[in-house]
Every structure is written in structure tokens, then in C-alpha cells.
LOLUM-706145 format. One line per 8 residues: number of its first residue (from 1); their letters; for each residue x, y, z of N, C-alpha, C, O. Coordinates in Angstrom, 1 decimal, padded with zeros to 4 digits. Atoms other than C-alpha are relative to their C-alpha. Example, Ala and Ser with C-alpha at 12.3 -4.5 7.8 and 13.67 -1.06 7.14 Angstrom:
2
1> as> 000.9 -001.2 000.0 012.3 -004.5 007.8 000.9 001.2 000.0 001.9 001.2 000.7; -000.9 -001.1 000.0 013.7 -001.1 007.1 -000.8 001.1 000.8 -000.3 002.2 000.9
This chain:
188
1> mkrswpml> 000.3 -001.5 000.3 -037.4 -089.4 026.1 -001.0 000.3 000.9 -002.0 -000.4 000.9; 000.8 -000.5 -000.6 -039.0 -087.2 028.5 -001.3 000.6 -000.4 -001.2 001.4 -001.3; 001.2 -000.9 000.5 -042.7 -085.9 028.0 000.0 001.1 000.5 000.3 001.3 001.7; 000.0 -001.6 -000.2 -043.0 -082.4 027.6 -001.7 000.4 000.7 -002.6 -000.3 000.9; 001.4 -000.6 -000.4 -045.9 -080.0 028.8 -001.0 -000.5 -000.7 -000.8 -000.5 -001.9; 001.2 000.4 001.1 -049.2 -081.4 027.5 -000.2 001.1 -000.9 -000.4 000.9 -002.1; 000.4 -001.0 001.2 -049.9 -077.9 025.9 001.0 -000.3 -001.3 000.5 -000.3 -002.5; -000.9 000.1 001.1 -046.9 -078.6 023.6 000.3 -001.3 -000.5 000.4 -001.6 -001.7
9> gsfhresk> -000.4 001.4 000.4 -046.2 -082.2 023.8 -000.9 -001.2 -000.3 -000.5 -002.2 -000.7; 000.9 001.0 000.1 -049.5 -084.2 023.9 -000.8 000.2 -001.5 -002.0 -000.2 -001.6; 000.6 -000.2 001.1 -050.4 -083.1 020.2 -000.3 -001.3 -000.7 000.5 -002.2 -000.4; 000.4 001.2 001.0 -052.0 -085.8 017.7 000.2 000.3 -001.3 000.2 001.4 -001.7; -000.1 -000.5 001.4 -051.4 -086.2 014.3 -000.7 -001.2 -000.8 -000.5 -002.3 -000.3; 000.9 000.7 000.7 -053.7 -087.9 011.9 000.8 -001.2 -000.9 001.4 -000.7 -001.8; -001.0 000.8 000.4 -052.0 -091.1 010.8 -000.7 -000.6 -001.2 -001.8 -000.1 -001.3; 000.7 000.4 000.7 -052.9 -093.1 007.8 -001.0 -001.3 000.1 -001.7 -001.8 -000.8
17> rssrrrrr> 000.6 001.3 -000.4 -054.2 -096.2 009.7 -001.2 000.8 000.9 -002.4 000.4 000.6; 001.3 -000.7 -000.9 -056.6 -093.8 012.3 000.2 001.2 -000.1 001.3 001.6 000.2; 000.0 -001.5 -000.1 -057.5 -090.1 012.0 -000.1 000.2 001.8 000.3 001.3 002.2; 000.5 -000.3 -001.3 -058.6 -090.6 016.0 001.3 -000.5 000.6 001.2 -000.4 001.9; -001.1 000.5 -000.7 -054.8 -092.2 017.0 000.6 001.3 000.7 000.7 002.4 000.2; -000.9 -001.1 -000.8 -053.0 -090.2 019.6 001.2 -000.4 -000.1 001.5 -001.6 -000.3; -001.6 000.4 000.0 -049.4 -089.8 019.7 000.2 -000.8 001.3 -000.3 -000.4 002.4; -000.2 000.8 -001.2 -048.0 -092.6 022.1 001.2 000.2 000.5 002.1 000.4 -000.3
25> wpvtgerd> -001.3 -000.5 -000.7 -045.2 -092.0 024.7 000.4 -001.7 000.4 -000.4 -002.5 000.8; -000.8 -001.2 000.2 -042.5 -092.8 024.8 000.0 000.0 -001.8 -000.5 -000.9 -002.5; -000.2 -000.3 001.4 -041.7 -091.5 021.2 000.8 -000.9 -000.8 001.9 -001.2 -000.3; -001.1 001.2 000.9 -040.2 -094.0 018.5 -000.2 000.7 -001.3 -001.2 001.3 -001.7; -000.4 -000.2 001.3 -038.6 -093.3 015.2 000.4 001.5 000.2 000.2 002.3 001.1; -000.9 -001.3 000.1 -036.5 -090.3 014.1 -001.0 001.2 000.1 -000.9 002.1 000.9; 000.6 -001.3 000.1 -039.3 -088.1 012.9 -000.8 000.2 001.4 -000.8 001.4 001.7; 000.5 -000.3 -001.2 -041.2 -088.5 016.2 000.9 000.7 001.0 000.3 001.5 001.7
33> aleqqlld> -000.9 -000.6 -000.7 -038.2 -087.5 018.1 000.4 001.1 -000.1 000.6 001.9 000.9; -000.3 -001.4 000.5 -037.4 -084.6 016.0 -000.9 001.0 000.4 -000.7 002.2 000.8; 001.1 -001.1 -000.6 -041.0 -083.4 016.7 -000.1 000.5 001.3 -000.4 001.6 001.5; -000.1 -000.1 -001.3 -040.7 -083.7 020.2 001.2 000.6 000.4 001.1 001.0 001.5; -000.7 -001.0 -000.3 -037.4 -081.9 020.2 -000.2 001.5 -000.2 000.1 002.3 000.7; 000.3 -001.0 000.5 -038.7 -079.2 018.3 -001.2 000.7 000.9 -001.2 002.0 001.1; 001.0 -000.3 -001.0 -041.7 -079.1 020.8 000.5 000.6 001.3 000.0 001.5 001.9; -000.6 -000.2 -001.4 -039.7 -078.9 023.8 000.7 001.1 000.1 000.9 001.8 001.1
41> slrrhavd> -000.8 -001.4 000.2 -037.4 -076.1 022.2 -000.8 000.9 000.1 -000.5 001.9 000.8; 000.7 -001.2 -000.1 -040.4 -073.9 021.6 -000.3 000.0 001.3 -000.1 001.2 001.7; 000.2 -000.3 -001.3 -041.4 -074.3 025.1 000.8 000.6 001.0 000.3 001.4 001.8; -001.1 -000.8 -000.7 -038.2 -073.4 026.6 000.1 001.2 -000.6 000.4 002.1 000.2; 000.1 -001.3 000.5 -038.2 -070.5 024.1 -000.8 000.7 001.1 -000.4 001.4 002.0; 001.0 -000.6 -000.6 -041.2 -069.4 025.6 000.2 000.3 001.5 -000.3 001.3 002.0; -000.5 -000.2 -001.1 -039.9 -069.6 028.9 001.2 000.7 000.3 001.2 001.4 001.3; -000.9 -000.7 000.0 -036.7 -068.2 028.3 -000.3 001.4 -000.4 000.1 002.3 000.4
49> yeslrraf> 000.6 -001.6 000.3 -038.3 -065.0 026.5 -000.6 000.5 001.0 -000.4 001.7 001.3; 000.6 -000.5 -001.3 -040.5 -064.6 029.5 001.0 000.6 000.8 001.0 001.8 001.1; -000.9 -000.3 -001.0 -037.5 -064.7 031.7 000.9 001.2 -000.6 001.1 002.1 000.2; -000.6 -001.2 000.6 -035.5 -062.2 029.3 -000.8 001.4 000.0 -000.2 002.4 000.3; 000.7 -001.0 -000.4 -038.5 -059.8 029.4 000.1 000.8 001.4 000.2 002.0 001.6; 000.0 -000.3 -001.3 -038.7 -060.0 033.1 001.3 000.7 000.4 001.4 001.8 000.9; -001.4 -000.9 -000.4 -034.9 -059.1 033.5 000.2 001.3 -000.8 001.0 002.2 -000.4; -000.1 -001.3 000.6 -035.2 -056.2 030.8 -000.9 000.8 001.2 -000.5 002.0 001.6
57> aawlalhp> 000.9 -000.8 -000.7 -037.9 -055.1 033.1 000.8 000.5 001.2 000.8 001.7 001.5; -000.6 -000.2 -001.3 -036.0 -055.4 036.5 001.4 000.9 -000.5 001.7 001.7 000.4; -000.8 -000.8 000.1 -032.9 -053.7 034.7 -000.3 001.3 -000.4 000.6 002.1 -000.2; 000.3 -001.3 -000.1 -034.9 -050.6 033.9 -000.8 000.5 001.1 -001.1 001.6 001.3; 000.8 -000.1 -001.4 -036.7 -050.9 037.2 -001.4 000.7 -000.4 -001.8 001.8 -000.1; 001.3 -000.3 000.5 -039.9 -051.0 035.4 -001.1 -001.5 000.6 -000.7 -002.6 000.9; 000.7 001.2 -000.4 -042.8 -053.5 036.5 000.0 -000.9 -001.5 -000.1 -000.2 -002.4; 000.3 000.8 000.8 -043.0 -056.5 033.9 -001.0 000.5 -000.9 -000.8 000.5 -002.1
65> tdakalae> 001.1 -000.3 001.0 -046.2 -055.2 032.4 000.4 001.3 -000.7 000.1 001.5 -001.9; -000.1 -001.1 000.7 -045.0 -051.8 031.8 001.4 -000.1 -001.2 001.6 000.6 -002.1; -000.9 000.3 001.4 -041.8 -053.2 029.6 -000.5 -000.6 -000.9 -000.2 -000.3 -002.0; 000.9 000.5 000.9 -044.2 -055.5 028.0 -000.6 001.0 -001.0 -000.6 000.7 -002.2; 000.7 -000.9 000.6 -046.0 -052.6 026.8 001.1 000.8 -000.9 000.9 000.9 -002.1; -000.8 -000.4 000.5 -042.8 -050.8 026.1 000.5 -000.9 -001.3 000.4 -000.4 -002.5; -000.3 001.2 001.2 -041.7 -053.7 023.6 -001.0 -000.1 -001.1 -000.6 -000.3 -002.2; 000.9 000.2 001.0 -044.9 -053.8 022.0 000.1 001.6 -000.9 000.2 001.6 -002.1
73> ianhevlg> -000.1 -001.6 000.5 -044.8 -049.9 021.2 001.3 000.1 -000.7 001.3 001.0 -001.6; -001.3 -000.2 001.0 -041.2 -050.2 019.7 -000.2 -001.2 -000.9 000.4 -001.1 -001.9; 000.1 001.2 001.1 -042.1 -053.7 017.8 -000.7 000.8 -001.2 -000.3 000.8 -002.3; 000.7 -000.5 001.1 -044.9 -051.6 016.2 000.6 000.9 -000.8 000.2 001.1 -002.0; -000.9 -001.2 000.5 -042.5 -048.8 015.4 000.9 -000.9 -000.9 000.8 -000.6 -002.1; -001.1 000.7 000.6 -039.8 -051.2 014.1 -001.0 -000.5 -001.7 -000.6 -000.3 -002.8; 000.7 000.4 001.2 -042.7 -052.6 011.6 -000.7 000.9 -000.5 -001.6 000.5 -001.3; 000.7 -001.2 000.7 -043.9 -049.2 010.7 -001.7 -000.1 000.3 -002.4 000.6 -000.5
81> rqltpaql> 001.3 -000.1 -000.5 -047.3 -049.7 012.3 -000.4 000.9 000.9 000.3 001.1 001.8; 000.6 -000.5 -001.0 -049.4 -047.7 014.1 -000.5 -000.4 001.3 -001.3 -001.4 001.3; 000.7 000.5 -001.3 -050.5 -048.1 017.6 -000.6 000.9 000.8 000.1 001.8 001.3; 000.5 -000.8 -000.9 -053.0 -046.6 019.6 -000.3 -000.6 001.5 -000.5 -001.8 001.6; 000.2 000.6 -001.1 -053.7 -046.9 023.3 -000.8 -001.1 000.1 -000.3 -002.2 000.5; 001.0 001.0 000.2 -056.7 -048.8 022.8 000.4 -001.2 -000.3 000.0 -002.2 000.3; -000.8 001.0 000.4 -054.7 -051.2 020.9 000.8 -000.7 001.0 000.7 -001.9 001.4; -001.2 000.4 -001.2 -051.9 -051.5 023.4 -001.0 -000.8 000.8 -001.0 -002.0 000.8
89> arsihlsa> 000.9 000.4 -001.1 -054.6 -052.1 026.0 -000.6 -001.6 -000.3 -000.6 -002.5 000.6; 000.4 001.4 000.6 -056.1 -055.1 023.9 001.1 -001.1 000.0 001.0 -002.2 000.4; -001.2 000.8 000.2 -052.6 -056.4 023.1 000.7 -000.8 001.5 001.0 -001.9 001.8; -000.5 000.7 -001.4 -051.5 -056.7 026.8 -001.0 000.0 001.3 -000.7 000.1 002.5; 001.2 000.4 -000.9 -054.8 -057.3 028.4 -000.2 000.8 001.3 -000.5 000.3 002.4; 000.7 -001.1 -000.9 -055.5 -054.0 030.3 -001.1 000.6 -000.1 -001.5 000.8 -001.2; 001.2 -001.0 000.0 -058.4 -052.0 031.0 000.5 001.4 -000.7 001.7 001.5 -000.9; -000.4 -001.2 000.9 -058.3 -048.4 029.1 000.7 000.5 001.3 001.9 000.7 001.1
97> gatsnlln> -000.3 -000.9 -001.0 -057.8 -046.8 032.7 001.4 -000.6 000.4 002.3 000.2 000.5; -001.5 000.8 -000.3 -054.7 -049.4 033.7 001.1 000.4 -001.1 002.3 000.4 -001.0; -001.0 -000.5 001.1 -053.3 -048.4 030.3 000.5 001.1 -000.2 001.7 001.4 -000.5; -000.1 -001.5 -000.3 -053.7 -044.9 030.7 001.2 000.4 001.2 002.1 001.3 001.2; -001.1 -000.1 -001.2 -051.6 -045.1 033.9 001.1 -000.3 -000.3 002.0 000.5 -000.1; -001.1 000.5 000.3 -049.1 -047.3 032.4 000.8 000.9 -000.7 002.0 001.2 -000.5; -000.6 -001.0 001.2 -048.5 -044.8 029.6 000.5 001.3 000.6 001.3 002.0 000.0; -000.1 -001.2 -000.9 -048.4 -041.9 032.3 001.5 -000.4 000.4 002.5 000.3 000.1
105> rlehagyv> -001.2 000.3 -000.5 -045.5 -043.8 033.8 001.2 -000.1 -000.8 002.3 000.3 -000.6; -001.3 000.1 001.2 -043.5 -044.6 030.5 000.3 001.3 -000.4 001.4 001.6 -000.8; -000.2 -001.4 000.6 -044.2 -041.0 029.5 001.0 000.8 000.9 001.9 001.5 000.4; -000.5 -000.8 -001.2 -042.9 -039.4 032.9 001.5 -000.7 -000.3 002.4 000.1 -000.2; -001.4 000.5 000.0 -039.7 -041.9 032.3 000.8 000.6 -001.3 002.0 000.9 -001.3; -000.7 -000.3 001.2 -039.0 -040.9 028.9 000.2 -001.0 -001.2 000.8 -000.9 -002.3; -000.1 001.1 001.1 -039.5 -044.0 027.2 -001.3 -000.2 -001.3 -001.4 -000.9 -002.3; 001.5 000.2 001.1 -043.1 -043.3 025.3 -000.2 001.7 -000.2 000.1 002.5 000.6
113> rrvregrd> 000.5 -001.5 000.4 -044.3 -040.1 023.5 -001.7 -000.4 -000.4 -002.0 -001.5 -000.8; 001.5 000.0 000.5 -048.3 -039.8 022.9 000.1 001.1 -001.0 000.6 002.2 -000.8; 000.1 -000.9 001.2 -048.8 -038.1 019.6 -001.4 000.1 -000.6 -002.0 -000.8 -001.1; 001.5 -000.5 000.4 -052.1 -036.4 018.7 000.2 000.0 -001.7 001.0 000.7 -002.2; 000.2 -000.1 001.3 -052.9 -037.1 014.9 -001.5 000.3 -000.5 -002.4 000.4 000.3; 001.5 -000.7 000.7 -055.7 -036.0 012.5 -000.3 001.3 000.0 000.5 002.0 000.6; 000.4 -001.3 000.1 -057.4 -033.0 011.7 -000.4 000.7 001.3 000.0 001.8 001.6; 000.6 -000.2 -001.5 -059.1 -032.9 015.2 001.0 -000.2 001.2 000.9 000.3 002.4
121> grkvllht> -001.1 000.6 -001.3 -056.2 -034.4 017.2 -000.7 -001.1 001.0 -000.2 -001.5 002.0; 000.5 001.2 -001.1 -058.3 -037.0 018.8 000.5 -001.1 -000.3 000.1 -001.9 000.6; -000.8 001.5 000.3 -056.4 -040.0 017.5 001.3 000.2 000.5 002.0 001.0 -000.1; -001.2 000.1 -000.9 -053.6 -040.6 020.0 001.0 -001.3 -000.8 000.6 -002.4 -000.8; -001.0 001.2 000.3 -050.5 -042.6 018.5 001.2 -000.3 000.9 001.7 000.7 001.6; -000.8 -000.1 -001.1 -048.1 -043.9 020.6 001.5 -000.5 -000.6 001.5 -001.6 -001.1; -001.4 000.2 000.4 -044.1 -043.9 019.8 001.0 -000.1 001.2 000.8 000.2 002.3; -000.9 000.0 -001.1 -041.1 -044.5 021.7 000.7 001.2 000.2 001.0 001.8 -000.7
129> ggqaaava> -000.5 -001.0 -000.3 -039.5 -041.9 023.6 001.7 000.2 -000.3 002.2 -000.9 -000.8; -001.5 -000.1 000.2 -035.6 -040.8 023.1 001.0 -001.1 000.5 001.9 -001.7 000.0; -000.7 001.0 -000.9 -034.6 -042.9 025.9 000.0 -001.3 -000.2 001.0 -002.1 000.0; 000.3 001.6 000.2 -036.2 -046.2 024.9 001.0 -000.5 -000.9 001.5 -001.7 -000.7; -000.9 000.8 001.1 -033.9 -046.8 021.7 001.4 000.0 000.8 002.0 -001.1 000.7; -001.1 000.3 -000.6 -030.8 -046.2 023.7 000.2 -000.9 000.9 001.3 -001.4 001.1; 000.1 001.2 -001.2 -031.8 -048.6 026.5 -000.1 -001.0 -000.5 000.7 -001.9 -000.2; 000.2 001.1 000.9 -033.0 -050.9 024.3 001.2 -000.7 -000.4 001.6 -001.9 -000.1
137> heffdpls> -001.4 000.5 000.7 -029.7 -051.2 022.3 001.1 -000.5 001.1 001.9 -001.5 001.0; -001.3 000.3 -001.1 -027.4 -051.2 025.5 -000.4 -001.5 000.7 000.5 -002.3 001.1; 000.3 001.2 -000.5 -029.6 -054.3 026.9 000.1 -000.9 -001.1 000.7 -001.9 -000.8; 000.4 001.1 001.0 -030.4 -056.3 023.6 001.1 -000.1 -001.1 001.1 -001.2 -001.7; -000.7 -000.1 000.8 -027.6 -055.2 021.5 001.2 -001.5 -000.1 001.6 -002.1 -001.1; -001.0 001.0 -000.2 -025.2 -058.1 023.1 -000.6 -001.5 -000.5 -000.1 -002.3 -001.2; 000.8 001.1 000.6 -027.9 -060.6 022.5 000.0 -000.2 -001.4 000.4 -001.2 -002.0; 000.1 000.0 001.6 -028.6 -059.6 018.9 001.3 -000.4 -000.6 001.4 -001.0 -001.7
145> arlievmd> -001.5 000.5 000.7 -024.7 -060.1 018.2 000.4 -001.7 000.2 001.2 -002.4 -000.5; 000.0 001.3 -000.1 -025.0 -063.5 019.5 -000.8 -000.8 -000.8 -000.6 -002.0 -001.1; 001.1 000.8 000.6 -027.9 -064.6 017.7 000.5 000.0 -001.5 000.4 -001.0 -002.3; -000.4 -000.1 001.7 -026.3 -063.2 014.3 001.2 -001.1 000.0 001.3 -001.7 -001.1; -001.2 001.2 000.1 -023.2 -065.7 015.2 -000.8 -001.2 -000.2 -000.4 -002.0 -001.1; 000.7 001.3 000.1 -025.7 -068.5 015.5 -000.4 -000.2 -001.6 -000.1 -001.0 -002.3; 000.5 000.2 001.7 -027.5 -067.7 012.0 001.1 000.0 -000.7 001.1 -000.7 -001.8; -001.0 -000.1 001.3 -024.2 -067.0 010.3 000.4 -001.6 000.1 001.4 -001.7 -000.7
153> rypveqlr> -000.3 001.5 000.2 -023.6 -071.0 010.7 -001.0 -000.7 -000.8 -000.7 -001.9 -001.0; 001.0 000.4 000.8 -026.7 -071.6 008.8 -000.2 000.2 -001.6 -000.3 001.4 -001.8; 000.2 -000.3 001.7 -027.1 -071.6 004.7 -001.5 000.6 000.2 -002.3 000.3 001.0; 001.0 -000.7 000.2 -029.5 -069.2 003.6 -001.3 -001.0 -000.1 -002.4 -000.7 000.5; 001.2 000.5 000.2 -031.9 -071.7 002.5 -000.6 -000.8 001.0 -001.8 -001.2 000.8; 000.4 000.6 -001.1 -032.0 -073.3 005.9 -000.6 000.8 000.8 -001.6 000.4 001.5; 000.9 -001.2 -000.6 -032.9 -069.9 007.3 -001.2 000.4 -000.3 -001.9 000.8 000.6; 001.2 -000.1 000.2 -035.8 -069.5 005.3 -000.7 -001.0 000.2 -001.9 -000.7 000.1
161> qiagflhe> 001.0 001.1 -000.4 -037.1 -072.9 006.2 000.0 000.5 001.3 -001.2 000.8 001.6; 000.2 -000.3 -001.5 -036.7 -072.0 009.9 -000.9 001.2 000.1 -001.9 001.2 000.8; 000.8 -001.5 -000.1 -038.2 -068.4 009.2 -001.4 -000.6 -000.5 -002.4 -000.2 000.1; 001.5 000.2 000.6 -041.3 -070.1 007.3 -000.6 -001.2 001.2 -001.8 -001.2 001.3; 000.4 000.7 -001.1 -041.5 -072.8 010.2 -000.5 000.6 001.1 -001.5 000.2 001.7; 000.4 -001.1 -001.3 -041.6 -070.0 013.0 -001.0 000.8 -000.4 -001.8 001.1 000.5; 001.1 -000.8 000.6 -044.0 -068.0 010.8 -001.2 -001.0 000.2 -002.0 -000.5 000.9; 000.8 000.9 -000.1 -046.3 -070.9 010.8 -000.6 -000.4 001.5 -001.8 -000.4 001.9
169> vhttlrav> 000.5 000.0 -001.4 -046.0 -071.6 014.4 -000.5 001.4 000.6 -001.3 001.4 001.5; 000.7 -001.2 -000.8 -046.8 -068.0 015.4 -001.4 000.1 -000.7 -002.4 000.4 000.0; 001.5 -000.1 000.5 -049.9 -068.0 013.0 -000.9 -001.0 000.5 -002.1 -000.8 000.9; 000.8 000.9 -000.9 -051.1 -071.3 014.6 -000.4 000.4 001.2 -001.6 000.2 001.6; 000.1 -000.6 -001.3 -050.5 -069.7 018.1 -001.4 000.9 000.1 -002.5 000.6 000.7; 001.1 -001.1 000.1 -052.5 -066.5 017.1 -001.4 -000.5 -000.3 -002.4 000.1 000.1; 001.4 000.6 000.4 -055.4 -068.6 015.6 -000.3 -000.5 001.3 -001.1 000.1 001.9; 000.5 000.7 -001.2 -055.7 -070.8 018.7 -000.5 001.4 001.1 -001.6 001.5 001.6
177> iadppaar> 000.5 -001.4 -001.1 -055.7 -067.2 020.9 -001.1 000.5 -000.4 -001.9 001.0 000.4; 001.0 -000.8 000.4 -058.0 -065.9 018.8 -001.6 -000.8 -000.2 -002.6 -000.2 -000.5; 001.3 001.3 000.0 -060.7 -069.0 018.8 000.5 -001.0 001.0 000.8 -002.1 000.6; -000.4 001.1 -001.1 -059.8 -070.9 022.1 -000.8 -001.1 -000.1 -001.8 -001.0 -000.8; 001.2 001.0 000.0 -061.5 -074.2 022.9 -001.1 000.7 001.2 -000.8 001.7 002.0; 000.8 -000.2 -000.9 -064.6 -073.9 025.0 000.4 000.2 001.3 001.3 -000.5 001.6; -000.3 000.1 -001.1 -064.3 -073.0 028.5 -000.3 -001.4 000.7 -001.2 -002.1 000.2; 000.0 001.2 -000.7 -063.8 -075.9 030.8 -001.2 000.4 001.3 -001.4 001.5 001.6
185> dstv> 000.6 -000.2 -000.9 -066.4 -076.5 033.6 000.7 000.1 001.3 001.4 -000.8 001.8; -001.1 -000.1 -001.1 -065.0 -075.1 036.7 -000.6 -000.4 001.5 -000.1 000.1 002.5; 000.5 000.7 -000.9 -067.0 -077.0 039.1 000.5 -001.1 000.9 000.2 -001.5 002.0; -000.7 001.0 -000.6 -064.9 -079.7 039.5 001.4 000.3 000.9 002.0 -000.6 001.4
């Protein structure tokens, strides 16, 4: 079996014999092989998702960062969560000024609306514009239909387990992102 990228493939597991023992290559045993297959699938999913995001941006004739921002705004809306320009800036790793320029472009294209809220109108919330939903459906509905066909092949209990696993993967990734290892010495 081929070794995957170190970031997803060289993890180590505590064993009963030694808590410092690293996973050895090649992988042996059914569980090791399945874990490696899952890690490889997660890596490929990340790469494919990025490719899909870039294809969506190209299809809309937007910069990939603009499309990422649009997706972030739409996702917050779908989940019923409010999103401010400052939160968006942190989420997509842009400065306040760059985010403002990005929002101007998306607003001009009809994909985003900025809505002032509160008594004094100082709080600005981001919402998708009228065109955003239509173009998102046009691009993503065929994918959604195919994914539903895939999910239909699995019983509910298995989907529940998969959903739980993916939730734990997401939670783990967010924890590492929030508290990454110390920076390496860049003098080498």
C-alpha cells in the first residue's frame, strides 16, 4: 500500500505495548489498511473539494477567494447564523480592507447584500443576494442529486455513523487549526 501525505498518513496510535510506538510502513492488518484508506480518502476529498470550489469560481468568473467568501456567507445563512464582515475576514484570512473590497465586488455582481441591523444601524450583517441562490442551485444541484443517490445506498444507521465520524474529523481539524504546533525554526 502506498504511503499517503505525511499530514494525514503518518499519524501514530498508542498501542498496548508502547505509547511512543509510531505506525510502521507498510501497513499491516485489516484495521491498519482501513485506517489508511480513510486517511487517503479524506486527503483526496480535501483536494477534490478545493478543485470544485475553484471550478465554481471560474464558472462564475470570480476570483477563488470571492467564491470562498460567497460560500461562507451562504453556509452561515443556511445554518441560520449571522455573519459580519469582520467574522468573514477572519474566516477567509483577509484584512478588513481586502474584505471590504471583496464585498463591494460581490455586492456589485448581485451575489451579496449588506444589511444594517440594530437601533443605531452600526452592525452590518451579510446575506446572499437574489442571484446567489439561483447560480448556486444551477451549479450544485447536479452534484447534490448524485450525492443523494450515493447516500441512498446506505442504511440510516450507517449514515449516522458516517456523519458522526465526519463530525469528529471536523472537530479535530478545527481544534488543531485553533491551536497549531509551535512554529518551526525557519533558519534551516
